[in-house]
C-alpha positions in Angstrom: -65.4 -59.9 39.7 -65.7 -57.7 37.3 -63.9 -58.1 32.8 -61.5 -55.1 32.3 -61.5 -53.6 28.6 -58.0 -51.5 28.8 -58.8 -49.1 26.4 -55.3 -47.7 26.3 -51.9 -50.1 25.6 -49.5 -49.7 23.0 -47.4 -52.1 21.0 -43.4 -51.7 20.8 -41.4 -51.6 17.8 -39.6 -55.4 19.3 -39.9 -58.5 17.7 -41.1 -59.8 21.0 -43.9 -56.8 21.6 -46.8 -59.1 21.3 -45.7 -61.8 22.9 -45.2 -59.2 26.2 -48.4 -57.3 25.7 -50.0 -60.6 26.2 -48.6 -62.4 29.0 -48.9 -58.1 30.2 -52.5 -58.3 30.7 -52.9 -61.9 31.7 -51.4 -61.5 34.3 -53.5 -58.5 35.3 -57.0 -60.5 34.3 -57.1 -58.0 31.4 -59.9 -59.4 28.9 -59.3 -57.0 26.2 -57.1 -53.7 25.0 -57.2 -50.9 22.9 -54.0 -51.4 20.7 -51.9 -48.9 19.4 -48.3 -48.2 17.9 -45.7 -47.9 20.6 -42.0 -46.3 19.6 -42.7 -43.7 18.2 -40.7 -41.1 19.4 -37.6 -41.3 21.8 -38.8 -41.2 25.5 -37.5 -38.2 26.4 -37.9 -36.4 23.6 -41.3 -37.3 24.3 -41.3 -35.6 27.6 -39.6 -32.8 26.7 -41.9 -32.2 23.5 -44.5 -31.9 26.4 -43.1 -29.0 27.8 -41.2 -26.9 24.9 -42.7 -28.2 22.4 -41.4 -29.9 18.9 -42.8 -32.8 16.8 -41.8 -35.8 14.9 -42.4 -36.6 11.7 -42.3 -40.1 12.1 -44.6 -42.7 10.5 -46.2 -44.9 13.2 -45.8 -48.8 12.4 -49.3 -49.3 12.4 -49.4 -52.9 10.0 -47.2 -54.2 13.4 -49.8 -53.5 15.4 -52.3 -55.1 13.0 -50.9 -58.2 12.9 -50.9 -57.9 16.6 -54.6 -57.6 16.6 -55.3 -60.3 14.1 -53.8 -62.8 16.0 -56.2 -61.8 18.8 -59.8 -63.6 18.1 -60.3 -60.3 18.7 -58.9 -59.7 22.5 -56.4 -56.9 20.7 -58.2 -54.1 19.2 -56.7 -51.8 16.9 -55.7 -48.4 16.8 -55.0 -46.1 13.9 -52.0 -43.6 15.4 -52.2 -40.9 12.8 -49.7 -38.7 11.3 -50.4 -35.9 10.0 -47.7 -34.9 8.1 -49.0 -37.7 5.7 -52.2 -36.5 5.2 -55.4 -38.2 5.6 -55.6 -40.6 2.8 -53.0 -43.4 4.6 -55.4 -43.4 7.6 -58.8 -43.8 5.0 -57.4 -46.2 2.6 -57.0 -48.5 5.8 -59.9 -47.4 8.0 -61.5 -50.5 7.5 -59.2 -52.2 9.2 -58.8 -50.7 12.5 -61.5 -49.7 14.8 -60.5 -46.2 16.4 -58.1 -43.3 15.5 -55.3 -42.3 17.9 -54.1 -38.2 17.3 -51.3 -37.0 19.2 -50.1 -33.9 19.3 -47.3 -34.7 22.2 -45.7 -36.6 19.3 -46.8 -34.6 15.5 -47.2 -31.0 17.3 -50.2 -30.8 15.6 -52.9 -29.1 17.4 -57.1 -29.6 17.6 -57.8 -26.4 15.0 -55.2 -27.9 12.2 -57.1 -28.8 9.3 -54.8 -31.8 8.6 -56.2 -33.3 11.7 -60.1 -32.0 11.1 -59.3 -34.1 8.2 -58.1 -37.3 10.1 -61.1 -36.8 12.9 -63.4 -36.3 9.0 -62.9 -39.7 7.9 -63.2 -41.4 12.2 -66.3 -39.9 11.7 -66.7 -41.6 7.8 -65.5 -44.8 9.9 -67.6 -44.1 13.1 -64.5 -44.7 15.1 -63.5 -42.8 18.5 -60.9 -40.6 18.6 -57.7 -41.1 21.0 -56.0 -37.9 21.9 -53.9 -36.5 25.2 -53.8 -33.1 25.2 -50.4 -30.7 26.1 -50.2 -27.9 27.6 -49.1 -26.0 24.0 -51.6 -23.7 22.3 -53.9 -25.1 20.0 -53.2 -28.3 21.7 -55.3 -27.5 25.3 -58.4 -29.0 26.7 -60.3 -26.3 25.3 -58.8 -27.3 21.7 -60.2 -30.1 22.1 -63.8 -28.8 23.0 -63.9 -26.9 19.8 -63.3 -29.9 17.4 -65.0 -32.2 19.4 -68.3 -29.2 18.7 -67.6 -29.7 15.5 -67.5 -33.7 15.2 -70.9 -33.9 18.0 -71.4 -37.8 16.3 -67.7 -39.0 17.0 -66.6 -40.4 20.3 -63.1 -38.6 21.6 -61.4 -40.0 24.7 -59.4 -37.6 26.9 -56.5 -39.5 28.0 -54.6 -39.5 30.9 -57.8 -37.6 32.3 -56.3 -34.6 31.0 -53.0 -32.8 30.4 -51.6 -33.7 34.1 -52.0 -36.0 37.0 -54.8 -33.3 38.3 -56.3 -31.6 35.1 -59.7 -30.8 36.9 -59.8 -28.4 35.2 -59.6 -30.4 31.6 -62.4 -32.3 33.7 -63.9 -28.7 33.9 -64.2 -28.0 30.1 -65.2 -30.6 28.5 -68.2 -31.6 31.1 -70.8 -30.0 28.7 -69.7 -32.0 26.1 -71.6 -35.1 26.1 -69.2 -36.8 23.1 -65.7 -36.5 25.5 -65.2 -39.6 27.5 -61.6 -39.5 30.1 -59.3 -42.4 30.6 -57.7 -43.0 33.2 -54.1 -44.1 33.2 -51.8 -41.9 34.9 -54.0 -39.2 36.6 -54.3 -39.4 40.2 -57.0 -40.8 42.2 -58.6 -37.4 43.0 -59.0 -37.2 38.9 -61.2 -39.8 38.1 -63.7 -39.5 41.1 -64.6 -36.1 39.6 -64.3 -37.0 36.6 -66.8 -40.2 38.2 -68.8 -37.2 39.8 -69.2 -34.6 37.2 -69.5 -36.3 33.7 -70.7 -39.5 35.2 -70.1 -43.0 35.5 -70.7 -43.6 31.2 -68.2 -41.2 30.5 -65.4 -42.4 32.0 -63.0 -45.8 31.0 -59.8 -47.3 32.1 -56.8 -48.0 30.2 -53.2 -48.5 31.5 -50.9 -47.3 29.0 -48.3 -50.4 28.7 -45.7 -50.5 29.1 -44.8 -47.2 30.1 -47.2 -47.9 33.2 -47.6 -50.9 35.0 -51.2 -52.6 34.6 -50.8 -53.5 37.8 -50.0 -50.1 39.3 -53.6 -49.1 37.0 -55.4 -52.5 38.3 -54.5 -51.1 41.9 -55.2 -47.1 41.6 -59.1 -48.8 39.8 -59.9 -50.9 42.9 -58.6 -48.2 45.5 -61.5 -46.1 43.9 -63.7 -47.9 46.0 -66.3 -48.3 42.9 -69.8 -49.9 43.4 -70.4 -52.7 41.4 -72.5 -51.2 39.1 -70.0 -47.7 38.0 -67.0 -50.3 38.2 -68.9 -52.8 35.3 -69.6 -49.3 33.3 -65.7 -48.4 33.9 -63.7 -50.7 33.9 -65.8 -53.1 30.9 -69.3 -51.8 29.1 -68.7 -48.1 28.3 -65.9 -49.1 25.7 -67.7 -51.9 24.5 -70.1 -49.0 23.4 -67.7 -46.5 22.8 -66.2 -49.9 19.5 -70.0 -49.8 19.4 -70.7 -53.8 20.4 -72.7 -55.9 22.2 -70.9 -55.7 25.9 -70.8 -59.9 26.4 
């Protein structure tokens, strides 16, 4: 069985969240995970903002992520969840402590063409960080806008969360196809989207994720198994590609 690197989990704000996260990874046989702060926005409001637009200005608890990851002996990999309303300075100050950046137009309402977004990605470029993000249907935060941003930072790997805005965002996959620095992440999407991504982009541009705790890891692992991937392709999607994005030797 191939080892698994989950490229997208969240750490909730509850005191017991780190222990619950590790227990969930253990239950699924997941070896490592990239961790970002959760609990920034209430779920019903997030659901509304995905359709209607809007934003919050709440800061993520990045320090809690650092604390949880710091005691994991490298198993948990910290990503910085940027609040664009605070500007790039807090991220720049802490960037050496993190391994990647998350941008969230759904939470903060700031699109990919915004000057603050550009400034945050400039910090990521300087730090050698990949950038995880999820597109929305709002103007400025669509796949075409991500392509615009990625074209201006060709050395920065961008991770196209959930294989796009919808579970079957084949249009989004088509739009990113010619941009090798955009990689898709598989949590929350349908099997047909993952198959399309592998076929159109190549197995080197797909990483596995679960979106724990909003999604049960067992569901995403079952989806991965249902794809019927060859051993070589599964190793890339579930393990090797994540290490390459982080600039690590793959064990």
